[in-house]
N, C-alpha and C positions, 0 to 999 in steps of 0.2 A: 504493501498499500505505500503512496504518497499523498504529501498535500500540496504537490506541485500545480502552480495553475496551469500549466501544460496538456495535465491528462484529470481531467475535473472528473472524470470514474471513479480516482484515484488508483488506476491498476496502472504499471507499464506497460509501454508497447512488446516487450520483450519476457521471455519466462522464463523462469528459473533453473532448469535444465539449458538453456542458454545460455544465461548470466555463470553459472556454473562453472560452462567448456569453456567460456572466454577467461576467466579469472584462473581454471585451471592455466589455460594456455599462455599469459602475462607470466607468473609464476606467483600470484596475486599479488605483482607489486606493485605498490601504493600509494602508486601518482596513480594507476588505473582502477584501483579499488576508489580513491578517492573521486576521479572521476565521473564512475558509478555513482558514489555515493550522490555529487551535485546535479548526475543525471533524477535522481531518484526523487532531490533538496530533500537530506537528510545529510547533518553534520559526518562527519570522517573524523572519529578515537581511532587513534589506532593503538593507545593499551588496551580499547574494550574491545576493535574488532582483533586483535591476535589470543585474547583472551576467548572471546566466543568461537575463534577457528580452531585452539585448543578443545576445547568440548564439541566443537562440531564437523572437523574438520575440511573438506571439502563445499559442503552444503553451509557454508556459513551465511551466505549474503541473509539467506531469508530470513535468521531467524538475527544478524545484525539488523536488520532493517526495520523488524516488530517492534526492539527493545527502542527505537529513534521513532517510531510511528504516532 
């Protein structure tokens, strides 16, 4: 879910599986994670990102977004 004014239905036009594949492809580079967070209109907090990544592995983004939604 996003509160971005660009997505009035609250959903990004990309599925969680595609986000996961993208993040794996870029090796979870923080610059790319930050861009994705900007796209979703959520903050990027590296410490929280890494904490949730330890708990959720490659499927971290939906959990991270849920925390900040």
